PAPA-501185 format. One line per field, with one value per residue: z, y, x of N, C-alpha, C in turn; residue number from 0; residue in one letter. Coordinates in Angstrom, 1 decimal. Atoms other than C-alpha are relative to their C-alpha. Layout:
REM residues N
n_w (Z|...);
n_v (Y|...);
n_u (X|...);
ca_w (Z|...);
ca_v (Y|...);
ca_u (X|...);
c_w (Z|...);
c_v (Y|...);
c_u (X|...);
resi (NUM|...);
resn (A|...);
This chain:
REM residues 268
n_w (-0.2|-1.3|-1.3|0.4|1.0|-0.3|-1.0|0.7|0.8|-1.0|-0.4|1.1|0.0|-1.3|0.4|1.0|-0.6|-0.5|1.1|0.4|-1.1|0.1|1.4|-0.1|-1.1|0.2|-1.2|-0.5|0.5|-0.4|-0.9|0.8|0.9|-0.8|-1.3|0.5|0.4|-1.2|-0.7|1.0|0.0|-1.3|-0.2|1.0|0.2|-1.3|-0.7|0.7|-0.2|-1.4|-0.5|0.8|0.9|1.4|0.3|1.3|-0.6|-1.0|1.0|0.5|-1.1|-0.2|0.8|-0.5|-1.2|0.5|0.9|-0.9|-0.8|0.6|0.1|-1.5|-0.1|0.9|-0.8|-0.5|1.2|-0.2|-1.2|0.3|0.7|-0.6|-1.1|0.7|0.2|-1.3|-0.4|1.0|0.2|1.0|-0.3|-0.2|1.1|0.7|-0.6|0.5|1.3|0.2|0.4|-0.8|-1.1|0.1|0.8|-0.4|-0.1|1.1|0.6|-0.3|-0.3|1.4|0.7|-1.0|0.7|1.1|-0.4|-0.5|1.1|0.7|-0.8|0.5|1.5|-0.4|-0.7|1.0|1.0|-0.8|-0.3|1.1|0.2|-1.1|0.0|-0.2|1.4|0.0|0.4|0.1|1.1|-0.3|-0.8|-1.5|0.0|-0.1|-1.2|-0.9|0.1|-0.4|-1.3|-0.4|0.3|-1.0|-1.4|0.1|-0.2|-1.5|-1.0|0.0|-1.2|-1.2|0.1|0.1|-1.3|-0.9|0.3|-0.7|-1.4|-0.1|-0.1|0.5|0.8|-1.0|-0.7|0.9|0.6|-0.9|0.0|1.3|0.4|-1.3|-0.5|1.2|-0.2|-0.6|0.6|1.1|-0.3|-0.5|1.1|0.8|1.2|0.4|-0.5|-0.5|-1.2|-0.8|-0.8|-1.1|-1.3|-0.8|0.5|1.4|1.1|-0.2|0.3|1.1|0.8|0.2|0.5|1.4|0.9|0.2|1.3|1.4|0.7|0.4|0.9|1.4|0.0|0.6|1.2|0.6|0.2|-0.5|-0.7|-1.4|-0.8|-1.3|-1.2|0.6|0.4|-0.8|-1.6|0.2|-0.6|0.9|1.0|0.8|0.8|0.6|0.1|1.0|-0.5|-1.3|0.7|0.6|-0.8|-0.8|0.5|-0.4|-1.7|-0.2|0.6|-0.7|-1.3|0.0|1.1|-0.8|-0.9|0.8|0.7|-1.1|-0.4|1.3|-0.4|-1.1|0.5|1.1|-0.7|-1.0);
n_v (0.5|0.7|-0.4|0.7|-0.6|-1.2|0.3|0.3|-1.2|-1.0|0.8|-0.1|-1.6|-0.2|0.8|-0.7|-1.3|0.3|0.3|-1.5|-0.5|0.7|-0.7|-1.6|-0.1|1.2|0.6|0.9|1.5|0.6|1.1|1.1|0.4|-0.1|0.7|1.5|0.2|-0.2|1.3|1.2|0.0|0.3|1.1|1.2|-0.1|-0.2|1.2|1.2|1.1|0.8|1.0|1.3|0.3|-0.1|-1.5|-0.1|0.6|-0.9|-1.0|0.6|0.0|-1.3|-0.6|0.2|-0.8|-1.5|-0.1|0.1|-1.1|-1.4|-0.5|-0.3|-1.0|-1.0|-0.4|-1.3|-1.1|-0.2|-0.6|-1.5|-0.5|-0.2|-1.3|-1.3|-0.5|-0.2|-1.1|-1.0|-0.3|0.8|1.0|-0.8|-0.3|1.2|0.4|-1.0|0.2|1.3|1.4|0.8|-0.2|1.1|-0.2|-0.4|1.1|1.3|-1.0|-0.3|1.2|0.5|-0.8|0.6|1.5|-0.4|-0.1|1.2|1.1|-0.6|0.5|1.2|-0.2|-0.7|0.8|1.3|-0.5|-0.2|1.4|0.5|-0.7|0.5|1.4|0.8|0.5|1.1|1.4|1.0|-0.1|-1.3|-0.3|0.0|-1.1|-0.9|0.1|-0.7|-1.2|-0.3|-0.1|-1.2|-1.1|-0.1|-0.4|-1.5|-0.9|0.3|-0.8|-1.5|-0.1|-0.4|-1.3|-0.9|-0.1|-0.5|-1.6|-0.8|-0.2|-1.1|-1.3|-1.0|0.5|0.1|1.0|1.1|0.4|0.9|1.1|0.8|0.9|0.4|1.7|0.9|0.6|1.3|0.8|0.3|0.2|1.1|0.7|0.7|-1.0|-0.1|1.3|1.3|0.2|0.9|-0.3|-0.7|0.9|0.1|-0.8|-0.5|0.9|0.2|-1.1|-0.1|1.0|-0.5|-1.5|-0.2|-0.6|1.3|0.9|-0.5|0.2|1.6|0.0|-0.6|1.0|1.2|0.1|-0.9|1.0|-0.1|1.3|-0.4|0.9|-0.4|-1.0|-0.6|0.9|-0.4|0.6|1.3|-0.2|0.1|-1.2|0.1|0.9|-0.7|-1.3|-0.7|-0.2|-0.7|-1.4|-0.4|0.1|-1.3|-1.0|-0.2|-0.5|-1.3|-0.8|0.1|-0.6|-1.3|-0.9|-0.4|-1.2|-1.4|-0.7|-0.4|-1.2|-1.4|-0.6|-1.0|-1.3|-0.9|-0.7|-0.8);
n_u (-1.5|0.0|-0.8|-1.5|-0.4|-0.4|-1.0|-1.3|-0.5|-0.7|-1.3|-0.7|-0.2|-0.9|-1.4|-0.8|-0.6|-1.4|-1.1|-0.5|-0.6|-1.4|-0.7|-0.7|-1.1|-0.7|-0.8|0.8|-0.1|-1.5|0.3|0.5|-0.8|-1.5|0.2|-0.1|-1.4|-1.0|0.0|-0.5|-1.3|-0.7|0.1|-0.6|-1.4|-0.5|0.2|0.1|-1.4|-0.2|1.4|-0.1|-1.1|0.4|0.5|1.1|1.0|0.7|0.5|1.4|1.0|0.4|1.1|1.5|0.1|-0.1|1.5|0.8|-0.3|0.3|1.4|0.4|-0.6|0.9|1.4|-0.2|0.2|1.6|0.2|-0.5|0.9|1.2|-0.1|-0.1|1.5|0.6|-0.4|0.3|1.6|0.3|1.3|1.0|0.8|0.6|1.3|0.9|0.6|0.8|-1.0|0.0|-0.5|-1.1|-0.7|-1.4|-0.7|-0.3|-0.5|-1.2|-0.5|-0.3|-1.1|-1.2|-0.4|-0.5|-1.6|-0.7|-0.2|-1.0|-1.0|-0.4|-0.5|-1.5|-1.0|-0.5|-1.1|-1.0|-0.3|-0.7|-1.0|-1.0|-0.2|1.3|0.8|1.2|-0.1|1.1|0.7|0.9|1.1|-0.7|-0.3|0.9|0.6|-0.7|-0.1|1.3|-0.1|-0.5|0.7|0.9|-0.7|-0.1|1.3|0.3|-0.7|0.4|1.3|-0.9|-0.4|1.2|0.3|-0.9|0.0|1.1|-0.3|-0.9|0.6|-0.8|-0.8|-1.3|-0.1|0.2|-1.1|-0.5|1.1|0.0|-1.2|-0.8|0.2|-0.2|-1.3|0.3|1.1|-0.7|-1.5|0.4|0.7|-0.8|-0.3|-1.4|-0.6|0.9|0.5|-0.6|-1.3|-0.2|0.1|1.2|1.3|-0.2|0.2|1.4|0.4|-0.4|0.6|1.6|0.0|0.7|-1.0|-0.8|0.5|0.0|-1.2|-0.2|0.8|-0.9|-1.1|0.6|0.7|-1.4|-0.8|-1.4|-0.2|-0.4|-0.7|-0.7|0.4|1.2|1.3|1.2|0.2|0.8|1.0|1.0|-0.1|-1.1|0.2|1.1|-0.1|1.1|1.4|-0.4|-0.2|1.3|1.1|-0.5|0.2|1.3|0.2|-0.4|1.2|1.0|-0.3|-0.4|0.7|0.9|-0.4|-0.4|1.4|0.6|-0.9|0.4|1.5|-0.2|-0.8|0.7|1.2|-0.5);
ca_w (-15.4|-12.7|-9.2|-10.3|-13.5|-12.1|-9.2|-11.9|-13.9|-10.9|-9.6|-13.1|-12.9|-9.4|-10.6|-13.7|-11.4|-9.3|-12.2|-13.3|-10.1|-10.5|-14.2|-12.8|-9.6|-11.2|-8.0|-6.7|-8.6|-7.3|-4.4|-6.6|-9.0|-7.3|-4.1|-5.7|-7.8|-4.8|-3.0|-6.0|-6.3|-2.6|-2.1|-5.3|-5.2|-1.4|0.4|-2.1|-1.9|2.0|1.9|0.7|-1.5|-4.9|-5.5|-9.0|-6.9|-4.4|-7.2|-8.5|-5.0|-4.2|-6.9|-5.5|-2.3|-3.8|-6.0|-2.8|-0.4|-3.2|-3.6|0.2|0.5|-2.1|0.5|2.1|-1.1|-0.5|3.1|2.2|-0.5|1.5|4.4|1.6|0.4|3.8|4.9|1.6|2.0|-1.3|0.4|1.4|-2.2|-3.3|-0.8|-2.2|-5.6|-6.8|-6.9|-5.5|-1.9|-2.7|-5.7|-3.8|-2.3|-5.2|-7.2|-5.0|-4.4|-8.3|-9.2|-6.7|-8.5|-11.4|-9.9|-8.5|-12.0|-13.3|-10.3|-11.4|-14.9|-13.5|-11.3|-13.8|-16.3|-13.3|-12.3|-15.7|-15.8|-12.5|-13.8|-12.8|-15.2|-15.6|-15.8|-15.5|-18.2|-19.5|-17.8|-14.5|-15.0|-15.7|-12.5|-10.5|-11.6|-11.2|-7.5|-6.9|-8.2|-6.1|-3.0|-4.0|-4.2|-0.7|0.8|-0.3|1.6|4.6|3.5|2.8|6.3|8.1|6.0|7.4|10.9|10.7|10.1|8.7|6.0|8.6|10.6|7.7|6.1|9.4|9.9|6.3|6.3|10.1|10.3|7.0|8.1|10.6|8.6|5.5|7.0|9.4|6.3|3.6|1.2|1.6|3.6|4.2|6.6|7.9|9.0|11.5|15.2|17.4|17.2|14.2|12.3|13.1|12.3|9.1|7.8|8.1|7.2|3.9|2.4|2.7|0.7|-2.0|-2.5|-2.3|-4.5|-7.2|-6.7|-7.6|-10.4|-11.9|-11.7|-9.5|-7.5|-3.5|-2.9|0.4|3.0|0.6|0.6|1.6|5.2|5.3|7.0|5.2|4.0|2.4|0.8|-0.5|-1.3|-4.3|-2.6|1.2|-1.2|-2.7|0.5|2.5|0.1|0.5|4.2|4.1|1.8|3.9|7.1|5.9|2.8|5.4|8.0|5.4|3.9|7.5|8.4|4.9|6.0|9.4|7.8|4.9|7.3|9.5);
ca_v (1.3|-1.4|-0.9|-3.4|-1.6|1.7|0.7|-0.8|2.4|4.7|2.1|2.4|6.3|6.2|3.8|6.0|9.0|7.3|6.0|9.7|10.7|8.1|9.7|13.2|11.9|9.3|9.2|7.2|4.3|4.4|2.1|-0.2|-0.6|0.5|-1.3|-4.9|-4.3|-3.2|-6.4|-8.7|-7.4|-7.4|-10.8|-12.6|-11.2|-9.9|-12.7|-15.3|-16.6|-17.1|-19.1|-22.6|-24.0|-23.2|-19.2|-20.0|-22.4|-19.7|-17.1|-19.5|-19.8|-16.0|-14.9|-16.2|-14.6|-11.3|-11.6|-12.4|-9.6|-6.8|-7.2|-7.5|-4.4|-2.4|-2.5|0.4|2.7|1.8|2.9|6.2|6.8|6.2|8.7|11.2|11.4|11.5|14.2|16.3|16.1|14.1|11.5|14.3|15.3|11.9|11.6|14.7|13.1|10.6|7.6|4.5|4.4|1.0|2.8|4.5|1.4|-0.9|2.2|2.5|-1.2|-1.9|1.0|-0.3|-3.7|-2.2|-0.8|-4.2|-6.0|-3.3|-4.3|-7.7|-7.1|-4.9|-7.7|-10.6|-8.6|-8.0|-11.7|-12.7|-10.6|-12.1|-15.7|-16.7|-18.7|-20.4|-23.8|-25.1|-24.7|-21.6|-22.0|-22.8|-19.7|-17.7|-19.1|-18.0|-14.6|-14.8|-15.7|-13.1|-10.5|-11.8|-11.7|-8.1|-7.1|-8.9|-7.0|-3.9|-4.3|-4.4|-1.3|0.7|-0.2|0.8|4.1|5.0|4.1|6.0|9.4|11.3|10.7|10.9|8.2|6.1|6.2|4.4|2.1|1.0|-0.4|-1.0|-4.4|-5.6|-6.1|-8.7|-10.5|-10.5|-11.6|-14.3|-16.4|-18.4|-15.3|-15.4|-18.6|-21.9|-22.0|-25.1|-23.6|-21.4|-22.2|-23.0|-20.6|-18.8|-21.9|-22.3|-18.9|-18.8|-22.2|-20.8|-17.3|-16.2|-14.6|-18.3|-19.8|-17.3|-17.5|-21.5|-21.3|-19.2|-21.5|-24.6|-23.3|-21.3|-24.8|-23.6|-25.9|-25.8|-28.0|-28.4|-25.7|-24.4|-27.4|-27.0|-27.9|-31.0|-29.3|-29.3|-25.5|-26.3|-29.3|-27.4|-24.4|-23.2|-24.1|-22.7|-19.4|-19.2|-19.9|-17.1|-14.7|-15.3|-15.3|-12.1|-10.5|-12.0|-10.5|-7.2|-6.1|-6.0|-4.0|-1.4|-1.1|-0.6|2.0|4.0|4.3|5.9|8.3|9.1|9.9|12.3);
ca_u (-35.3|-35.1|-33.5|-30.6|-30.1|-29.9|-27.7|-25.1|-25.3|-24.7|-21.9|-20.3|-20.4|-18.6|-16.1|-15.2|-14.9|-12.5|-10.4|-10.2|-9.2|-6.2|-5.5|-5.2|-3.0|-0.8|1.1|-1.5|-0.6|3.1|2.0|0.4|3.1|6.6|5.8|5.5|8.6|10.7|9.4|10.2|13.7|14.4|13.4|14.6|18.1|18.6|17.1|16.8|20.3|19.9|16.4|17.0|19.5|18.1|17.7|15.7|13.4|12.8|11.9|9.1|7.9|8.1|5.8|2.7|3.4|4.2|0.8|-1.0|0.6|0.3|-3.4|-4.0|-2.0|-4.2|-7.0|-5.2|-5.8|-9.8|-9.3|-7.5|-10.1|-13.0|-11.7|-10.8|-14.4|-15.7|-13.4|-13.9|-17.7|-17.7|-20.1|-22.4|-22.8|-23.3|-26.1|-27.9|-28.1|-30.8|-28.3|-28.2|-26.8|-24.7|-23.2|-20.4|-19.2|-19.4|-18.1|-15.1|-14.3|-14.5|-12.2|-9.6|-9.9|-9.1|-5.9|-5.0|-5.4|-2.9|-0.5|-0.8|0.3|3.4|4.4|4.0|6.2|8.7|8.7|9.3|12.2|13.9|13.2|9.5|7.6|4.2|4.4|1.0|-1.8|-3.7|-6.8|-4.9|-3.2|-6.5|-7.9|-5.1|-5.2|-9.1|-8.7|-6.1|-8.7|-11.3|-9.3|-8.6|-12.2|-12.6|-10.0|-11.2|-14.5|-12.3|-10.7|-13.8|-14.9|-11.9|-11.8|-15.2|-14.3|-11.3|-12.8|-9.8|-7.2|-4.3|-5.6|-6.7|-3.2|-2.0|-5.1|-4.8|-1.3|-0.3|-2.4|-1.6|2.2|1.5|-1.2|1.1|4.4|2.8|2.1|3.5|4.0|7.8|8.6|6.8|4.5|5.9|9.1|7.9|7.5|4.6|1.4|2.9|3.0|-0.7|-1.7|0.3|-1.4|-5.2|-4.1|-6.2|-3.1|-1.3|-4.0|-4.2|-0.5|-0.4|-3.4|-1.3|1.4|-0.4|-2.1|1.0|2.7|5.5|7.5|8.2|11.0|12.9|12.4|9.6|7.6|3.9|2.6|0.2|-2.6|-5.9|-5.9|-2.6|-3.6|-6.8|-5.4|-7.8|-10.9|-9.4|-8.6|-12.2|-14.0|-11.7|-12.6|-16.3|-16.0|-14.5|-17.2|-19.9|-18.4|-17.0|-19.5|-22.5|-20.3|-19.1|-22.9|-24.2|-21.3|-22.1|-25.8|-24.6|-22.2|-24.3|-27.3|-25.5);
c_w (1.4|1.0|-0.3|-1.2|0.3|1.0|-0.8|-1.0|0.8|0.5|-1.3|0.1|1.1|-0.3|-1.1|0.6|0.5|-0.9|-0.6|0.6|0.0|-1.2|0.6|1.1|-0.5|1.1|0.9|-0.2|0.4|1.1|-0.5|-0.9|0.4|1.0|-0.5|-0.7|0.8|0.6|-0.6|-0.1|1.3|0.5|-0.8|0.2|1.3|0.9|-0.4|0.1|1.5|0.2|-0.9|-0.8|-1.4|-0.3|-1.4|0.8|0.7|-0.7|-0.6|1.0|0.7|-0.5|0.5|1.2|-0.2|-0.5|1.4|1.2|-0.7|0.0|1.4|0.2|-0.6|0.7|0.6|-0.9|0.1|1.4|-0.1|-1.0|0.4|1.3|-0.6|-0.3|0.9|0.5|-1.1|0.0|-1.4|0.2|0.2|-1.2|-0.6|0.7|-0.4|-1.4|0.1|-0.7|1.1|1.2|-0.1|-1.0|0.4|0.4|-1.0|-1.1|0.5|0.3|-1.4|-0.6|0.6|-0.5|-1.2|0.1|0.4|-1.3|-0.6|1.0|-0.4|-1.2|0.3|0.6|-0.5|-0.7|1.1|0.3|-1.1|-0.3|1.0|-0.2|0.2|-1.3|0.5|-0.6|0.0|-1.4|0.0|0.5|1.4|0.2|0.0|1.3|1.0|0.0|0.6|1.8|0.7|0.1|1.3|1.4|0.1|0.3|1.4|1.1|0.1|0.7|1.2|0.0|0.2|1.7|1.0|-0.4|0.3|1.4|0.3|0.3|-0.6|-0.9|0.8|0.8|-0.9|-0.8|1.0|0.0|-1.2|-0.2|1.2|0.0|-1.1|0.3|0.6|-0.5|-1.2|0.1|0.9|-1.1|-0.9|-1.5|-0.3|0.5|0.0|1.1|1.1|0.6|0.8|1.2|0.6|-0.6|-1.3|-1.3|-0.2|-0.7|-1.4|-1.0|-0.3|-0.5|-1.6|-1.0|-0.5|-1.2|-1.2|-0.7|-0.3|-1.1|-1.4|-0.1|-0.7|-1.4|-1.1|-0.4|0.5|1.2|1.5|0.4|1.2|0.9|-0.4|-0.1|1.0|1.1|-0.6|0.6|-1.4|-0.7|-1.1|-1.2|-1.1|-0.2|-0.9|0.6|1.5|-0.6|0.0|1.4|1.1|-0.5|0.3|1.2|0.3|-0.5|0.9|1.4|-0.1|-0.8|0.9|1.1|-0.5|-0.4|1.4|0.7|-0.9|0.4|1.2|-0.4|-0.8|0.5|0.9|-0.9);
c_v (-0.8|0.5|-0.6|0.9|1.5|0.1|-0.4|1.3|0.9|-0.9|0.2|1.6|0.4|-0.7|0.8|1.1|-0.4|-0.2|1.3|0.5|-0.5|0.8|1.4|-0.2|-1.2|-0.4|-1.0|-1.5|-0.5|-1.3|-1.4|-0.7|-0.1|-0.8|-1.5|-0.2|0.0|-1.4|-1.3|0.2|-0.4|-1.4|-0.9|0.2|0.2|-1.1|-1.4|-0.9|-0.4|-0.8|-1.0|-0.2|0.2|1.7|-0.2|-0.7|1.1|1.3|-0.3|0.0|1.4|0.6|0.1|0.8|1.5|0.5|0.4|1.2|1.2|0.1|0.2|1.2|1.2|0.3|1.4|1.0|0.1|0.6|1.5|0.7|0.3|1.4|1.3|0.6|0.2|1.4|1.4|0.5|-0.4|-0.9|0.7|0.5|-1.2|-0.3|0.8|-0.4|-1.1|-1.3|-1.1|0.0|-1.1|0.4|0.4|-1.0|-0.8|0.9|-0.1|-1.3|-0.4|0.7|-0.5|-1.3|0.2|0.4|-1.4|-0.7|0.9|-0.1|-1.3|-0.3|0.4|-1.4|-1.3|0.2|0.0|-1.4|-0.7|0.4|-0.7|-1.7|-1.1|-0.3|-0.8|-1.0|-0.9|0.7|1.6|0.2|0.0|1.3|1.1|0.0|0.4|1.6|0.5|0.0|1.0|1.4|-0.1|0.3|1.6|0.6|-0.5|0.9|1.5|0.5|0.2|1.4|1.0|0.1|0.7|1.4|0.7|0.1|1.0|1.6|1.0|-0.9|-0.3|-1.3|-1.3|-0.5|-0.9|-1.3|-0.9|-0.9|-0.7|-1.9|-0.7|-0.6|-1.4|-1.1|-0.6|-1.0|-1.4|-0.8|-0.4|0.9|0.0|-1.1|-0.9|0.2|-1.1|0.3|0.9|-0.5|0.3|0.8|0.7|-1.0|-0.1|1.1|0.1|-1.1|0.4|1.5|0.0|0.1|-1.3|-0.6|0.6|-0.4|-1.5|0.0|0.4|-0.8|-1.3|0.1|0.6|-1.3|0.2|-0.7|0.7|-1.0|0.5|0.6|0.8|-0.7|0.5|-0.8|-1.2|0.1|0.2|1.5|0.1|-1.0|0.2|1.2|0.7|0.1|0.8|1.6|0.7|0.4|1.3|1.3|0.5|0.2|1.6|1.1|-0.1|0.9|1.6|1.0|0.6|1.2|1.3|0.5|0.9|1.4|1.1|0.4|0.8|1.3|0.7|0.6|1.1|1.7);
c_u (0.0|1.0|1.6|0.5|0.5|1.0|1.5|0.5|0.6|1.4|1.2|0.7|1.0|1.2|0.9|0.5|1.0|1.2|0.5|0.8|1.8|0.9|0.6|1.0|0.5|0.9|-0.8|0.1|1.5|0.0|-0.2|0.9|1.7|0.1|0.3|1.4|1.1|0.1|0.7|1.5|0.9|0.1|0.8|1.5|0.8|0.0|0.0|1.1|0.0|-1.3|0.2|1.4|0.1|-0.7|-1.2|-1.1|-0.8|-0.7|-1.4|-0.8|-0.5|-1.1|-1.3|-0.2|0.0|-1.2|-0.8|0.3|-0.5|-1.5|-0.9|0.0|-0.9|-1.2|0.2|-0.3|-1.5|-0.1|0.3|-1.0|-1.3|0.1|0.2|-1.3|-0.7|0.3|-0.1|-1.4|-0.5|-1.3|-1.5|-0.7|-0.6|-1.6|-1.2|-0.4|-1.2|0.8|-0.5|0.9|1.4|1.0|1.5|0.8|0.5|1.0|1.7|1.1|0.5|1.4|1.5|0.4|0.7|1.7|1.0|0.3|1.2|1.5|0.4|0.6|1.4|0.7|0.1|1.1|1.7|0.5|0.5|1.3|1.2|-0.1|-1.2|-0.6|-1.2|0.4|-1.2|-0.7|-0.7|-0.9|0.2|0.5|-1.0|-0.6|0.8|-0.2|-1.6|-0.2|0.8|-1.1|-1.2|0.3|0.5|-1.2|-0.4|0.6|-0.3|-1.2|0.6|0.6|-0.7|-0.6|0.9|0.1|-1.0|0.0|1.1|-0.2|0.6|1.0|1.4|-0.2|-0.3|1.4|0.8|-0.6|-0.1|0.9|0.3|-0.5|0.1|1.4|0.0|-0.6|0.9|1.2|-0.1|-0.7|0.7|0.4|1.5|1.0|-1.0|-0.6|0.3|1.4|-0.1|-0.6|-1.4|-1.4|0.1|-0.2|-1.7|-0.7|0.4|-0.6|-1.2|0.2|-0.6|1.4|1.1|-0.8|-0.1|1.5|0.3|-1.0|0.6|1.1|-0.2|-0.5|1.0|1.0|1.5|0.3|0.5|0.8|1.0|-0.7|-1.3|-1.0|-1.5|-0.2|-1.1|-1.5|-1.2|-0.2|1.2|-0.2|-1.2|0.0|-0.9|-1.1|0.1|-0.1|-1.1|-0.9|0.4|-0.5|-1.8|-0.3|0.2|-1.2|-1.2|0.1|0.0|-1.1|-1.3|0.4|0.1|-1.5|-0.5|0.8|-0.2|-1.4|0.2|0.8|-0.7|-1.2|0.5|-0.2);
resi (0|1|2|3|4|5|6|7|8|9|10|11|12|13|14|15|16|17|18|19|20|21|22|23|24|25|26|27|28|29|30|31|32|33|34|35|36|37|38|39|40|41|42|43|44|45|46|47|48|49|50|51|52|53|54|55|56|57|58|59|60|61|62|63|64|65|66|67|68|69|70|71|72|73|74|75|76|77|78|79|80|81|82|83|84|85|86|87|88|89|90|91|92|93|94|95|96|97|98|99|100|101|102|103|104|105|106|107|108|109|110|111|112|113|114|115|116|117|118|119|120|121|122|123|124|125|126|127|128|129|130|131|132|133|134|135|136|137|138|139|140|141|142|143|144|145|146|147|148|149|150|151|152|153|154|155|156|157|158|159|160|161|162|163|164|165|166|167|168|169|170|171|172|173|174|175|176|177|178|179|180|181|182|183|184|185|186|187|188|189|190|191|192|193|194|195|196|197|198|199|200|201|202|203|204|205|206|207|208|209|210|211|212|213|214|215|216|217|218|219|220|221|222|223|224|225|226|227|228|229|230|231|232|233|234|235|236|237|238|239|240|241|242|243|244|245|246|247|248|249|250|251|252|253|254|255|256|257|258|259|260|261|262|263|264|265|266|267);
resn (X|X|X|X|X|X|X|X|X|X|X|X|X|X|X|X|X|X|X|X|X|X|X|X|X|X|X|X|X|X|X|X|X|X|X|X|X|X|X|X|X|X|X|X|X|X|X|X|X|X|X|X|X|X|X|X|X|X|X|X|X|X|X|X|X|X|X|X|X|X|X|X|X|X|X|X|X|X|X|X|X|X|X|X|X|X|X|X|X|X|X|X|X|X|X|X|X|X|X|X|X|X|X|X|X|X|X|X|X|X|X|X|X|X|X|X|X|X|X|X|X|X|X|X|X|X|X|X|X|X|X|X|X|X|X|X|X|X|X|X|X|X|X|X|X|X|X|X|X|X|X|X|X|X|X|X|X|X|X|X|X|X|X|X|X|X|X|X|X|X|X|X|X|X|X|X|X|X|X|X|X|X|X|X|X|X|X|X|X|X|X|X|X|X|X|X|X|X|X|X|X|X|X|X|X|X|X|X|X|X|X|X|X|X|X|X|X|X|X|X|X|X|X|X|X|X|X|X|X|X|X|X|X|X|X|X|X|X|X|X|X|X|X|X|X|X|X|X|X|X|X|X|X|X|X|X|X|X|X|X|X|X|X|X|X|X|X|X);
């Protein structure tokens, strides 16, 4: 059996193991399902009437941001999962087995990708209930979901690295979420980046979450009139391309960092 085939087999086993943990502990899905529903309802009905002149148009705008924010937030579950495996000694058990070392990281990020896919289904249904619609073509919609899943996979590698750096579940629970709040809110997830002042506008325009949110809006055919209009900078005008490049950039930086850190913690 080739090294690649063996690695894929080991990764699939670890992925299945992680998914079985979710099945035995369904409360782990609460954050991936109830949180996006809460954000959709909160912003669609509480803040939606205060942002712009057309609440219906805002709901169309909102969903791309909710999608991007939620798949980014799901990286925190990778953080907590990696920290829990380290703390319980599961990583040590894996290290004693004749298995590919990369399987632990790939299995963790892949299983969390499945959870993100479930979250996207829940959010899509919730969005349709509050009035969101896909106005673009079928292939464009498929591309939008593919980009969001790619972004989720890339963010999971950040989560895996943070989980191993954290060292404990208690630290990971804070470290996994706290950095995501400024990153997600200084973006066009909920309001247009063009409406932000000074440096915040520049950060928001180049924020990968903005790129993924704008790419989803473009591919879903959602309109952005008035205060929700897109910015005229390069990332906004090439949202799909920039979103893909951002995902690749995150993977290029954090996948090697996570692998390097895993080798260190697994060799102790």
